[in-house]
Each structure stands twice: as structure tokens, then as C-alpha cells.
N, C-alpha and C positions, 0 to 999 in steps of 0.2 A: 275697777270691779277685780277683786282677786283672783290669781291665776286659777285659783277651783273652780271657782264662779265661773269664770270663763271657759273652762273646760267642759263644765255641766252645762252651761248656756249652748254650746255648738255642739254638744250631744243631742239638747232638748231640739235645739233648729233641726239636725239632720232627722230626726225622728219623725218631724212634724212635716217634714218634704220639703224640697227646694222648690223656688221660685221658677217656673216654668216661663219661657220667653219664647211666645208664639210669635213666628214673624216668616215673609217671604224669603226664598232663598235669594233673592237677588239683594235683600236687605241684611245678609248675613256678617258683613261688617258691623252694620249699627247694631245690631244682634251683641256683637262682642263685646264695643264699644258699653251700652249699657248693662252687661254683666259685668263688666270691669268697674262700673260705677258704684254697681250694687258691692261689690267686694270691698273696692276701698271705703266706702261709707262705713261698711259694717266690720272695718278691719278684719276681712275675710271668715266673718261668722256666718254671714249668709250664702247658703249656697244655690245657684242657678243650674236649669238646665237649658241647653238649645240644641237643637238637633243639628245644626250645620258645624257644630263645633267637631275640628278633625285634627286637632294638634293637642287640645288639653284631655281633661277628664269632664267636660260637661255635656258630652255628647252620647252618640249610641256608638257602644265597644264594635271592634270588628267582627264579623264572624255572629254577632246578634242577629235576632228575627227584628227585622227593622219596625213591623207596626207593633209587633207585641211589645216591644221595648219603649216605642212610644208612650203606648197607652198605660203603662206600667208608669213609667215618670208621670204623665198627665193625672193620673188618677190616685197619685202620693204626693202631687205638689200642696204647698201651702196656698201658693197663689198664681195665677195665671194672667200673665202680662201680653198684651196683644199688641206688638209696635205697628201700627197703622199708618201706614206711609202711600203715596201714589201707585206703589207696587201692589201692595197687600191688603187694600181696604177692601174689594170684592174677592178675593183670593178664597176659593174655595177650604181649603186645610187650615187657612188661620178662621175662618169660620167654624169647622168641623171643631178643631180642636177648643175654642170658647163656647161650644157648643156642650162637648161632652163633660167639660169641667164645670158648667154650669148645670148641667142635667143630672149629672151622676153623681155628683161632689156636694154640688153647692160650693163649689171653690171660688174665693172672689176672683172676680175677672175684670182684670183693669186695662181699660184701652188708651193708647198714647198716641194722639195724633202727631204725628212727625214732620213737617213742610206741608200741611193741608189744615186748613180751618175746623176747630173742633164741631162746627156744625156738621162738617162731611161725616165726622166720625159716629155722631149723634144721630145718623139714620138709619134705617134697616136694621138688622139683627143687633146691631152695636147700642140702639138707642136703649135696651133693657139694662145696660151695663154703665160701671162706673168708667168714666175716661174723663183723661185729663189732657191740657194742651201743651205744646211744646215750652211756653215762657218758662222762665227760671222759676218763680213762685210756684207754679203749679207742680212741675218736676222735682223742685227739691221736697215740698208736701208729699208728693207719692213716695219718695225714695224713704225720706223719715217714717212714713206709715209703714212700709216693709221692714224696715231696720228695728223699728219697736216690736216686731213679733219674737224678736231676739228675746227671754226672759231676764231681765236685768238690764237691756240696755236703756243708755240715756245718752242718744245722740245729739252733736253740737250741729244746731241749724246753719250756722254762720260757716263750719267749715265743709258740710254737704253741700251749701250754696255753692261755696267754691269749686268742689267737685263737680257741681252740674253744669256751671260755668264751662267749664273744660268739655266736659261731653256735649254741651250744646255747639261749641265751637267746631268740634271735631265735626259731630252729625250735620251739621249744615253746611261744611265743606262737601262731604259726599252728596249730601240733596243738591246741591250747587251744581256737582257734576255732571247729576241728572240733566239738568236743565242746558249746561252748555253742549250735552252730546246732541240735542234738539234745534241746536242755535245752527241757523243756515251758515254764519262764517266759520264754524270748526266743520262742517261738513263737507264732503265730496260729493260734486254733482253726477247725474249718471253721465253728462258729456265727461266731464273730468277722468271717471273709471274707463270710459271708451264707449259709452251707448250713443251712436248718433242719430238712426231714424227708427221709430216704431213704426210694424208692419200689423194691420188689424188680424192677418190671417195670411197664410201661404197658400195659393192657387195651385193644383196640379199642371196646368199649362204655363205660370210664372215660375216654378219651382223648375220645369223641363226647360224653357227657354235659357234661364241662368246654368244650368247644368251642360248644356248640349254645346254651348259656345266656351266651357272650360276647358284649361289644359292640365290643372292639378286639383285634383278633388279629393279630401278628405272628409269623413261623416262619422259623427257619433251619435247613433240612435239605438233604441230598442230593435226596431228593424227596420228596414230601407234595402232596394227604394219600393216602396206599397202598392202605387196603381201602376197599368198599363203606362199612362202618359209621363210619369216619372223615368218608369223603367225605360222608355225611347229615350229620352234625355241622357240618360247615363250611358246607353248603348251606344247612341250617335258619337257622344265624347269619345268613348273607347274606340270606337270601329270608325269613326269618320277622323277623327282629330288626335286619335293616339293618345288621349290623355293618361295622366297618372294618376291611379285611385288605391285611396288607403279608408277602406272600410271599418269600423267597428261595430258589431253588433251583438246582441243578447244569444247564448248559447239557447238552442230551443228547448233542450229538458231542464233549462233554469225556472224556478217556480216563480221569479220574478218578472216574467216576459209574461208568463200565463197569468199573473195578477194584473200586469198591464193590459192585457188582453180584455179581459174582464172591466176593468175600471173606466177604458177607454171605448170598447167596442161591444161590449156584452159576451162574447165569443171568446173563450179560453183558448182554443186550437187556433187562431188567426193568427198570432204573431208567429209562433213555431211554424207555421205552415208557410207564411209570407218569407222568413228568413228562409228555409230550406229553397224555394224556390227562386230567391234572390241569389243565392249563392250558384244554384244551377244555372240560371241564365249567365249571369256573368261568367262562369267555366266555359260556355259555350261562346259566348262573344270573345275572351280571349283566345280562344281555340280559332277562330277565324281571323285574328290580330294578332300573330306571331309577332314576340317581341316588346308587346305593351307590359307595361309595369303595375301588378293588381295585387295589392296585401289585402288579406282580410284576417279580422281578427275576430272571437268569439268569446267574450266573459262572462262571468255569472257573478255580478256585483249589482250594486247600486248607480247608475251613471250619471247623476245630478239634474244635469237638463242636455236634451239634444242640441247638436252644433252641427252646422253644416259648413265647410270650408271649400271654395271655389276659388282660385286663383289667388289673390290678394284682399277677399272679400270673406266676411265670416257672417252668419246667421245663427243666433242663440235663440231657442223657442222654450218651452216651460212643460212640465207633464202634470198637467191640471188633469182632476178627475171629472167624467161625464162625457169627455169628446177626444179626439184623437188630437196630438200636439199642433198639427198646421191649422185647426178652427181656433186656436187659441192665440193670441199677439206672438210677435216674433221682432225679435231686436237685431239691428245691423249693429257691428261692433268693429272699431278702430282697428285695423292690423298693428300691432305693437304695443298696444295700449295697455293698462294695467289688467284689464278684464281679459284682453285677448290671451295676454300671460296666463292667466289662470285657467284659461279654458284648455290650452295648450296643455299647461300642466295635468290636467284633469284625462287628457286623454290618454297622455304619456302612462300615466299611473295606472291605469286600466289595461291599457295595452301590456305594459311590463308585470301585470300580477302573475302569480306563479302559475295559477290555475286558466288563465287564457289561453283558447287554443288558436296557434298561429298558420292561417294556408294562403303561404305565400309564393306557393308551385301550381303549376297544374295537377301536378302528381299529388300535392297533399289534398287539393279539392275534389277530386276525384274519388281517394279515397275516404274522405270525409261523407260525400255524396251516399256511396254504398255504404256506411255504418249508418247512418242517418236517415234509411230512406221512409221510416215508419212516417217523419214529420211531412211526407210529399202526400197531398191529395190530389184525387184524380182531377179536380177541375178546379184549381189554385186559384185561377184569375175571377173566376166568378164567386169563388169563395170568401174573396177578399171584400166582397161588399156586406155591412151589417144587416143583420136582420130588421125588417121592417117593423116600426112600432113608433109608440108615443116619443116626439123629440121637443125638447126646450124651444123658446123662440132662438136662442143663440146658435143652437146645433138643427135648426130647422132645412138647411142644406143640406143636400147630398151629401152621406157621410161615408168617404170611402177608409179603405185599411189603413189609414195611418197612426204612425206611433210617435 
């Protein structure tokens, strides 16, 4: 092909639109390999678009409106190639992009089954499209078909076959790495991370007993202690055992704690009220026990998960919707383990946030109580119980104001 014809062919190819490569974000590396395959097979004349490109010119430019740009490229595409892997086969965006191309422009939609049987790709919505297996012969035929869209192009099948072999080798190395991630031989066990024992849930009585015997207590929760029984355990630890306490709870004014109250107990004010009452109680206990060391922090951020440290023991919980954290499983974590270090770092990060309030003296706590009196309820202990209503079988037990 002469230089003039090559330039004309390139211009015509651009005018008819690029090949739109639809893929799951987890398959971005494979999409880049497929784009490079089309580029080399067409000696640079076949243009591609892939939304995951952040380094070159095949993606969405910074500052552009994402959805509008995506639709513009999709509607001007000459072909839409959907990379169908175990990650993307049923992903809504891949299905949506294929549907837009087929419905609005009647553009050819070509599915490529990578690392999965072609029979899986030929089911469901993709059953109506032209799908290609991942063997060398099928992929070579597909690339030849796409390159021939360039006017005057005369692709060499043997050369493209070599390029397809290189593409397949790199692609299957990536797919193999996914399988290796799920291989138990390449995975850490819960035990190796530091999880030792699973507890179905924490009862108030059990938590009270654990706390009242402890001499060094640290807590990260949205609010705590939640009930009279748990508060009794903490009170005895401070007053009788002169336990050291470091408590990190959410700010009552935080929208996060109010949303957590709604998701767990259906009462927006319950968490803020419980935090105020807890700080007021602790202030009274410390006043009656001079010299005991108590520090309280109030954060306004996502805590990750609830954690209770008592002496050398660690309990890690979960913030699931529909019920307070003690009604869900808790896990004992071995001190000094990898997971224990992660939890310590989580606590320290929240404690040291610039907007975290620190109440380390009685004067600090008294000042805070006066400034936040609006969160105090007339009968807070009774208010901590959730309203009666229909409960699932999982939460049919008495639900107290846990966070």
C-alpha cells in the first residue's frame, strides 16, 4: 500500500470509528493486550477505545464527563468487542455497552470468551451475538476480520497468527494468576492472620465479666458502653480494679453515628444519646476514683470495624446492617499477630485524626458535657432499647442498644 493510500485508509478508519473494547475493570490488563494486538496487526491503522486506559489516548480524557464520553465513543464505534472472562460475563456494564451498540447503532458486537468455555458465552444476552473462542485459530480469524475493515488492507494471516500467539500467552498468564489467588497453597488462613476463635455473638453478661476483670481496656466502637450491664463491668474495672481505659467513640453530631443508629436500631438519636451518657458516666466514675487513667476520643470518620482490647485479649466485630454488632459474630484475635497490628493501626489513625476530639482530663470531659448537653435524654437508659416491632429470626432475641 502506498503512503498516500495508507494515509487515506487511516483517515477512513478513524472516520468510521474505533473498535470499542468493552471489559470489566479487573480485566484492564487484558484489554490493553487486546488493543496492542489490534494495533500491531493493523500496523497502527486500527484505532481502539477502552475506558480503562489512563496512560495513552484510548481512554477518557481527564476533565471530560465520563458517561457522555463513554456513550459518544460507543455510538461511533465501528465494532464492539466484549472481553468475556470469569470477571465480566455477567457484569451489568459490559451487558449495557453491548446492548447500546446493538440496539442504537446495530454495530457488530463480538464476544471473546477468554479463559471460559464458549458455551458459557453463548448463553443469556450474548447468545444473540457473534462470539469467539480463545483458541489461536478463532482469535486469528477475528483479528483478520477487524483489520479488513480498513479499506485496502490485506492482512497476512501467518503474521497475525504469531501476534495472536503472543497475546494468548500473556493473557493466559494473567488468567492463571487469578486461579493462583484462590489456591489454598497461595492463601493465608484465618489462623495465620491471627483469628483464633469465632463467637456467635456477645451477650451483655459475658462482656461484663470480661471487662470487670481487666486492668487495661481499649475500645473502638461507634458508641460504648451501650447497656447497664456492660456499663457495670466497665465501672467495676475502673472503680474496683483501677483499670486504665482508652475509649474511642464517634462524635454525637456525626451523621455517620446517626446513620449507624438507623441501620442497626431504627432510631437516629440512640447512638448520640448513648455516647453522651457513657461520657457522663465515666466522668462520674473517675471523679470517685482519683488517679485512675482514662482517655476518651471522639472521631468523625468510618471506624472500619468494632474492636475491644482487654489486657492481652482482642475481640473484633462487624458492622452489618439490621442489628447491632454484638448480635453478629465476633472473632478473637491473637495479640501481636498481623491482624492485631492492623487493628492497632486503625485505632491509632482514628485517634490521631486532626478533627478527633480528645478528652484526657476531668476538666476536658466536664467542658464537653456542658457543650453537648443537647444529646442528653431525660431517661437515657430506657431509651436505649429499640422500639418493638417485627424482628427476623436472627434478631428475635432482646435487642439492646449495641453499636
